[in-house]
C-alpha positions as CSV (number, residue, x, y, z in Angstrom):
1,M,0.0,0.0,0.0
2,T,1.2,3.7,-1.0
3,A,0.3,5.8,1.8
4,S,-0.6,9.5,1.1
5,H,-0.9,11.0,4.3
6,L,1.8,10.6,6.7
7,T,0.9,11.6,10.4
8,L,3.4,11.7,13.8
9,I,2.0,11.5,16.9
10,T,3.8,11.8,20.3
11,G,1.9,9.9,23.6
12,A,0.2,7.5,20.9
13,S,-0.5,4.6,23.4
14,R,-2.8,6.3,25.3
15,G,-5.8,8.8,25.6
16,L,-6.2,11.3,23.1
17,G,-3.0,10.2,21.4
18,R,-4.2,6.4,21.3
19,A,-8.0,7.6,20.0
20,M,-6.7,9.9,17.2
21,A,-4.0,7.3,16.1
22,E,-7.2,4.7,15.8
23,Q,-9.0,7.0,13.7
24,L,-6.0,7.8,11.6
25,L,-5.2,4.6,10.6
26,Q,-8.8,3.7,10.1
27,A,-8.6,6.6,7.6
28,R,-5.6,4.4,6.0
29,H,-3.1,7.3,7.1
30,M,0.7,6.1,7.7
31,V,1.0,6.7,11.2
32,L,3.9,6.7,13.4
33,G,3.5,6.8,17.1
34,I,5.8,7.5,19.5
35,S,5.5,6.5,23.2
36,R,7.3,5.1,25.8
37,R,6.1,1.6,25.3
38,P,4.1,0.1,22.0
39,E,0.7,-0.6,21.8
40,P,-0.1,-3.9,20.7
41,Q,-3.6,-3.1,19.8
42,L,-3.0,-0.3,17.4
43,A,-0.9,-2.7,15.4
44,E,-4.0,-5.0,15.3
45,L,-6.2,-2.1,14.1
46,A,-3.6,-1.3,11.7
47,Q,-3.6,-4.9,10.0
48,K,-7.1,-4.7,9.8
49,A,-7.5,-1.0,8.2
50,G,-4.6,-2.3,5.7
51,A,-2.8,0.7,7.2
52,E,1.0,1.2,7.7
53,L,1.9,1.8,11.4
54,I,5.3,2.6,12.9
55,Q,5.6,2.4,16.8
56,W,8.8,3.7,18.3
57,E,9.5,3.4,22.1
58,Q,11.0,6.7,22.9
59,D,11.2,8.7,26.3
60,L,10.8,12.1,25.4
61,S,12.2,13.4,28.6
62,D,15.3,13.3,26.4
63,P,14.3,15.5,23.7
64,V,17.6,15.9,22.0
65,A,17.8,12.0,21.3
66,A,13.8,12.0,20.2
67,S,14.4,14.9,17.9
68,A,17.8,13.8,16.5
69,R,15.8,10.3,15.6
70,L,13.2,12.0,14.2
71,S,15.4,14.1,11.9
72,A,17.3,11.1,10.7
73,W,14.1,9.0,10.1
74,L,12.2,11.6,8.3
75,K,15.5,12.0,5.7
76,T,15.0,8.4,4.9
77,L,11.7,8.8,3.4
78,D,10.4,9.9,-0.2
79,G,8.9,13.2,0.5
80,Q,7.4,13.1,-2.9
81,R,5.3,10.1,-2.1
82,F,2.9,12.0,0.6
83,D,0.4,14.7,-0.2
84,S,0.4,15.9,3.5
85,V,2.8,15.3,6.3
86,T,1.5,16.1,10.0
87,L,3.4,16.3,13.4
88,I,1.0,16.2,16.4
89,N,2.5,17.0,19.5
90,N,0.4,15.5,21.9
91,A,2.2,14.1,24.9
92,G,2.5,16.0,28.1
93,T,2.1,15.5,32.1
94,V,0.4,17.3,34.8
95,G,2.9,15.4,37.3
96,N,1.8,15.8,41.0
97,P,-0.2,18.5,41.5
98,A,1.1,20.9,44.0
99,P,2.1,24.6,45.1
100,L,5.6,25.4,43.4
101,A,7.3,26.2,46.7
102,S,6.8,22.5,47.6
103,A,7.3,21.1,44.1
104,V,9.9,18.4,43.4
105,E,12.8,19.9,41.5
106,A,13.3,16.7,39.3
107,E,9.5,16.2,38.6
108,L,9.3,20.1,37.6
109,S,12.4,19.6,35.3
110,L,10.8,16.5,33.6
111,A,7.3,18.2,33.2
112,L,8.9,21.0,31.3
113,R,11.2,18.7,29.4
114,I,8.5,16.6,28.4
115,G,5.6,19.3,28.1
116,L,7.5,22.1,26.2
117,E,11.1,21.1,25.1
118,A,10.2,17.8,23.4
119,P,7.6,19.1,21.4
120,M,10.0,22.7,20.5
121,L,12.8,20.3,19.6
122,L,10.5,17.8,17.6
123,T,8.9,20.7,15.7
124,A,12.4,22.1,14.5
125,A,13.7,18.7,13.7
126,F,10.4,18.0,11.5
127,L,10.4,21.5,9.7
128,G,14.1,21.2,8.8
129,A,13.6,17.4,7.6
130,T,10.5,18.1,5.7
131,R,11.6,21.5,3.9
132,E,11.6,20.5,0.8
133,W,8.7,18.1,0.5
134,R,6.1,18.6,-2.0
135,G,2.7,17.8,0.2
136,A,0.9,20.2,2.6
137,R,2.9,20.5,6.0
138,K,1.4,20.8,9.4
139,V,2.1,20.7,13.0
140,L,-0.8,20.6,15.6
141,N,0.2,21.2,19.3
142,I,-2.1,19.7,22.0
143,S,-2.7,22.5,24.2
144,S,-4.9,23.5,27.0
145,G,-7.4,26.0,28.8
146,L,-4.5,25.5,31.4
147,G,-2.2,27.7,29.1
148,R,-4.4,30.6,28.8
149,N,-6.0,30.5,32.2
150,A,-3.8,29.9,35.3
151,M,-4.5,27.5,38.0
152,G,-2.6,27.1,41.3
153,S,-0.8,23.9,41.9
154,Q,-0.5,23.5,38.4
155,A,2.7,26.1,37.7
156,S,4.5,23.5,35.4
157,Y,1.8,22.3,33.3
158,C,0.5,26.0,32.8
159,A,3.9,27.2,31.7
160,A,4.6,24.3,29.5
161,K,0.9,24.9,27.9
162,A,1.3,28.8,27.9
163,G,4.7,28.1,26.2
164,M,3.8,26.0,23.6
165,D,0.9,28.6,22.6
166,H,3.8,31.3,22.2
167,F,6.2,29.4,20.2
168,S,3.4,28.5,18.2
169,R,2.6,32.0,17.3
170,A,6.4,32.6,16.6
171,V,6.7,29.7,14.2
172,A,3.5,30.5,12.5
173,L,5.6,34.1,11.3
174,E,8.6,32.1,10.4
175,E,6.9,29.7,8.4
176,A,4.4,32.5,6.5
177,A,7.3,33.7,5.3
178,A,9.1,30.3,3.7
179,P,8.5,28.7,0.6
180,N,5.7,26.0,1.2
181,G,5.6,27.1,4.9
182,A,4.1,24.8,7.6
183,R,0.7,25.6,9.3
184,I,0.8,25.5,13.1
185,V,-1.7,25.5,15.3
186,S,-1.5,25.1,19.1
187,L,-5.0,23.6,20.0
188,A,-7.0,23.4,23.0
189,P,-8.8,19.9,22.6
190,G,-11.8,20.8,25.6
191,V,-12.0,18.7,28.6
192,I,-11.2,14.8,28.0
193,D,-11.9,11.9,30.4
194,T,-8.0,10.8,30.5
195,D,-5.5,9.7,32.8
196,M,-4.5,13.2,33.6
197,Q,-8.2,13.7,34.8
198,V,-8.0,10.6,37.1
199,Q,-4.6,12.0,38.3
200,L,-6.1,15.6,39.1
201,R,-9.3,13.9,40.7
202,G,-7.2,11.9,42.9
203,A,-4.4,14.9,43.8
204,S,-4.2,15.8,47.4
205,A,-7.3,18.5,48.1
206,E,-4.6,20.1,50.6
207,K,-2.1,20.6,47.9
208,F,-4.4,21.1,45.5
209,P,-7.7,22.8,46.1
210,D,-9.0,22.9,42.8
211,R,-9.5,19.2,43.0
212,T,-13.2,19.3,43.5
213,R,-13.5,21.1,40.3
214,F,-12.6,17.9,38.4
215,V,-14.4,15.8,40.6
216,S,-17.7,17.8,39.4
217,M,-16.9,17.4,35.7
218,K,-16.4,13.9,36.2
219,E,-19.7,13.4,38.1
220,E,-21.7,16.0,36.0
221,G,-20.8,14.4,32.7
222,R,-18.9,17.1,31.4
223,L,-15.9,15.4,29.8
224,D,-15.4,13.7,26.5
225,S,-14.0,10.6,25.8
226,P,-11.1,10.1,24.4
227,A,-12.5,9.0,20.7
228,T,-15.5,11.9,20.8
229,A,-12.2,14.4,21.7
230,A,-9.9,13.0,18.8
231,A,-12.6,13.5,16.2
232,K,-13.2,17.0,17.3
233,V,-9.4,17.6,17.1
234,L,-8.6,15.8,13.7
235,K,-11.9,17.9,12.2
236,Y,-10.2,21.0,13.4
237,L,-6.8,19.9,11.7
238,A,-8.9,19.3,8.3
239,R,-10.3,22.4,8.4
240,Q,-9.6,25.1,5.4
241,D,-8.5,27.9,7.8
242,F,-6.3,25.3,9.8
243,G,-3.2,27.8,10.9
244,H,-4.8,30.7,10.2
245,N,-5.1,31.2,14.1
246,P,-1.9,29.6,15.6
247,V,-3.7,29.5,19.3
248,A,-7.1,28.0,18.9
249,D,-9.7,26.2,20.6
250,V,-11.5,23.0,19.1
251,R,-14.8,24.6,19.7
252,D,-14.0,27.9,17.6
253,P,-16.2,28.6,15.0
254,A,-15.4,27.2,11.4
């Protein structure tokens, strides 16, 4: 099978990332999933769909190694093969919610490496390696409302997502002036019932006073399933105006 669309997804083994990978494979995209561990069920789905799936075991806490591997791999491909190539920076971590004054230094560093440094380095590698490819080039950064509205005991996550928003704005300016420039969007995907939500609901009420807010959202049925959220995100990715606003929300009108 010759794929005409290549999509690269970080954090593809669970949650929103896995749901996006499933739906893209069903649409017969070639998918590169980058996660700490492979997901056997994705491989089964790809086989049934007749789609090409590659899974990398890659720890994004070492973003220099991850970006070097991505750059080298992309350079082995025939860029003329693809009508489009897309990088989806989805991986992130909320860590252990706590006030900054009582945070663990190593956990803060890890959250920022995975949530901000890795997306920046992977985006740089992606843009450089695909510069001469013929097809449409897109970068979709999965952001959060917490990058735009601060919350106590979530300083590292808020900072990573706010940084993701702003580096997307800067890259959008650069790519607008480049031949076959990539379109980039930092997208808030809505509130999703993933492992991150479980972490927030299970956090210490003393260290994370907003815990009750997340418990209420679950109890009141205000969370999208990963599959529902993935469909909304991929629909936004396919919009004709994708990239017009480099910082956006999945609920923004077309």
